[in-house]
N, C-alpha and C positions, 0 to 999 in steps of 0.2 A: 813677398811671399817667404813663409822660413824656411831652413834648408836643414836637414837634419844628417847623422850618419850611417851609412848599411850598417850593420851589426855582424853582418857577414862578409863584407868586403874589406869593409873602412874608406869604403868613395864616400862619395859627397852624393845627395838626392835632394828631389822635389818632394819635404813632406806631406803634401798629398798624394801620392804616390810610395808614402814611404812603406813599406810592408814587408817582413821577414820571410825571404823564399825558402821555398820548399827544402830541407836537409835530410839527406839521407843518412839514416842510422840502421844496426843492423838490431838495435835495442826495438824492444815489446812495447809499442804504446797505445793505451786503452785510455781512455777518458770516459768517464761514469758522474755526470751528474746529478745532486745531491741537490733540495730543496734551494730554492735561491730567492725564500719570500721579501720583501722589502718594509717589512715591520716593526715597528719601533723596537731595540732589542734591550734588553737585562741590563740591570744600570750596578756599576762598582765605583772601586773607588783608586781613581789616575793619579795619584799621591803616594799610593803603598806600592813597594815592590811587588809583594805577597798575594796582595787583596785582589789578582785580578784572577776570575774561573778559568777552569777549564772545560769553556763555554763550548758544547756543541747543540745549540738549540737550532732545529731546524727551521726557524724562520728565519734565520740571518745568519745562515752558513750555506757554504758549497763546497765539494767535495769529487776530488779528481781523483782515479790512478795514472803515474807516471813514471815509469824506467822501475816499476816492483817498489813504489810507496805510495802509499796512500792519503793524500795532501787535502786538509781541511781547513777553511779561513771563516773565520766566525766572527762575528763586531757586538760589540757590547758598548753601552750609554757611559760613558765615565764623568757621570759630573759634568757634562759643560764638555769634554774633549769626549774624541771615538776612539776606543780599542781594538786595534785588529790584530787578531792574534790564529797566528798560520801552525797548525800542528802536523809535522811530516814522522810515518811511522813506515820503516822499513817490514811489508808482508811476507818476508822470508830471508833473514839475515844469512850472511857464509861469504864465502868470497868469488862468488859473481860467477865461479866459473864452474861449478857445475851442483849437480842434485839443484836447480833451478833457482838456487840461491840469488840475491841479491849484494851486491860491495855497498861499505858506508860513503856515506854523504859526507862530503868535506864541503859544500857550503850549497849557497841558495839566495835566486835573484833574480828581481823581475827589474825586465830590459824596459830602458824609455819609461819609467811610469808618467801619466797622463798628468801628472800633479809637479814635474820636473819645476816649471817656470812660476810656483809658488811654494813650493816645497819651505823656504826661509819661515816663509808666516803662518803657515799650518803647521811645522812640526814641532813637535812636543817631547816626547824619549823616546827610545827604540832598547828591548833588550832580551836575550834568549833564556831559556830553559831548557834540562835535563827531565825534565818531570812532569811538568807541567801548573807548578804548585809555587816553586822558589828559584825567583828571578835574578837573572844577572842583569844589572844596568848598563848598558851602554855607553860610551863615550862618544866625541866626536859627531860627523856629518855620514849615514847611511850612502849616502851617495857619492858616488864613486866611477873611474871605470874600472872594467870586466877585471883588466890587466891581464901577465902572462906577455910570452914572448911572441911578437909581431911578426916574426920571423919562422916558426913552430906553433899555431894558433888552430884549435877546431869548436865551433859550433857558434860562437863568436867572436867577432872582431876584439882585440887586448883594447880600442879607445871608445869602445861602445859602454854609454852614460848608464848604468843600472843603481838600482840600492839593492845593496848588497848585508848577508848574512853571511860572517865570514867563519862559523860556527856550526860543527860537522855532528854525524852520530845517524844510529839507525832508528834512534826514536830523538827528534828533538822539538821544539818549540819555541817560535821565535812571536815577537810582537811591535805592534808599531803606533804607538799613540799621536792620533791629528788632534787638530781641535777643531776638525771639519768631519760632518755626515756626509761621508760620500757612500754611494751603492756599490757594492762588490758581484764579481760580474768574471770571467775568463780573460785574462791576460795575456802577454808572451810573459813567460820564464825558462829560468834555464837554473839545474842539476849539476852539481859536478861531483865527480866523486876522483878514489884511483883511476889505476889503470882496465881494472875489468868493470868501471861502472859503466852501465846502458849497457851492455851486453859487449865491453870490449872496448865503445869510441869514450869511453873516460868522461863522456858529459852528452847532455840533450836539453835540445831548447822544443817547448812546448806550450801548449796551449794549460794554464794551471789557474786555480783560484787567484784573486788580484783584487785591488781597487779600480773600478772605471769615474771618471770624474762627473758623476752625474750626483746630483747633490738629491737627497733625500725628502720627502714632504715630511711635514708633520703630523700625528698620529695622537689624536684627544679617546682619549680615555675614562672610563666610569669603576669605581668601587664595585666588587660583587664578593657574593658568599660563596665556595664551590666546596662540592662534595665526590666520592668517590662513587660511580654509579652503583647503584645494588637497591635492596629493599627500604624502605623506609621505615624509619622508627618507628614514627605513628601514621594510620590510614589517614587521616584529616590534622590540616594544621602545618605542622613546621616540615617542610621536604627535605628535608637531612637523611641522607644516608649510611648503611653500612655494606659490607658485602662478605661472602666466603673466602677463608684462609686456603692458599693451596694445601692438598696434603702431601703434593710433592712438587717438582718443579717450578712455573712460573705460571701467575694468570695476570691480566690486563685489563683495566677498565676505563671508559672513560671519566675522566672529569667534566662534572657538569657545574659552571657557573648561573646562578642566578633564574635557575631550575631546566634551563633549555637551552644556555648555550656550551656549546664542547671547546673547555679552553685546552685540552690537553689529554692525560693520559697518565695514569695510575699502574706502576706495574709490581709486583710482591711477587718475591721468589725466595722459597725456604733453600736453607741450608743448613743441613746437621744441627735444625733444633733453632734457627735464625731467622729470623726478615730480613730480608735486604728489598728495601721500601723505594722507590724510582719516581720522582713526579715531573714528569718532563712537557713543557709547554707549548702552544702552538703559537699563535697570534697573544697570548696575553703576557702578563709579567706577574711575578709575585707584586702583591703591596706593599710598601716603602714601612713597614711597620713588625713591632718587635710580635716575635711569636705568631707570624704569617703560617706557618703548618703545625696543624694538631691532629695526635692519631690514640687512637683508641684499641685497645683489645678486648674481645670478649670470649667465653667460653662457650656461652650459650647465645639467642639470639637477643639481642637487648630491646627493652621497650622505653616509652614513653619519652617526652622530649628530653634530647640530649642537651649539653652544657658545655661545649668545647673546650670552654675555659679550666673548664677542671680537670680535664683528659691528660692522663700519664703522661705523656712524652709531648712535647713540644721544643718549634724549631724558630729561629728565622732562617729564612730562603732570601738569597739575594740575585739567585742566576739559576736556569735551567740548561740544563736535568739538575734536579735537588735530588741526592740520594742519603739515605740512613736506613743506621742498621738497627735492628732492637731482636733481643734472647730474653725473650720471656721465663720465666723462675717455671711456672706451671703450662700444661697443654692449651695453648686457643684455639676458638672455629672461627674467629669472625673478625671483624678490620674497620674501623671508622676511620675518613682521613679527608682532613678538613682544611678549606685552604683561603685565606685574603688576597684575591688576586685583581688586577685592574685588565679590562678587559675592551675592545677600541672600540667605538663607538659607531655604529650602522649608519 
């Protein structure tokens, strides 16, 4: 039977009973679950440092609030590898002493992650970012001891084995690429900062979004055409649709695939004459083809069968949510949004 270290005391203990003890802190800890679906995620290129999207697709993401930080973990298919991206954002930056502020994070760790024994075989790369777009590739091995003074420590014992991102900030992204498709879930983790971090504790141990060592099952998909839900272009034949643009604020409609399947949502927001269009998929994927998103704007209600290939605005989306901004030169009142998607076979 295996033996592990108790990360609160440094003492050895039976792995069957190795659960970390309740740690009393003055910090406020609130856990908020977001969606934690287990469907096939988006596809991205794992070989480019900057091709990983800032993906927060609800079908493969999990969010928690810990010590004033919103923590979201998203998973994406990296063309044979699997990309796990954490986004940590301080919801009220400050010195942590007054006005309900929270001080800056210094580093982020997963405590004794479940994949320790197999890490050398499944590890591909790790990196971090300050904007979720430009990534700094890291060298070495992220598995280490938490470290610190063994005679003066808090939260976890310095000898505790962790997966550690030793880069901080008020808004930071961390990325881990593995060659295994694990599920995501709540795991033991550590946030650490300066003197006034976590209400003056300096650190906090909490359940936060992480990787659980349960393998995902493969999902079978089929390709479909999808339209933003609204009125039909024609009464018979084609089921292509368009809808009215918002005159102010935002408007959200369902994205319908194959006439009946809700593949996601389309949100259009009007700001100073421009329209921000966001397509968010549920358990669907963008099909891996060129120009899988096509958009057209109209002054008057359109009629006749549309030809998406001739639409004015064409894009190739590789992750969800996909966002673009269109600024028409004349006043427009209607919009058609066409997508090529993959939906799971029921």
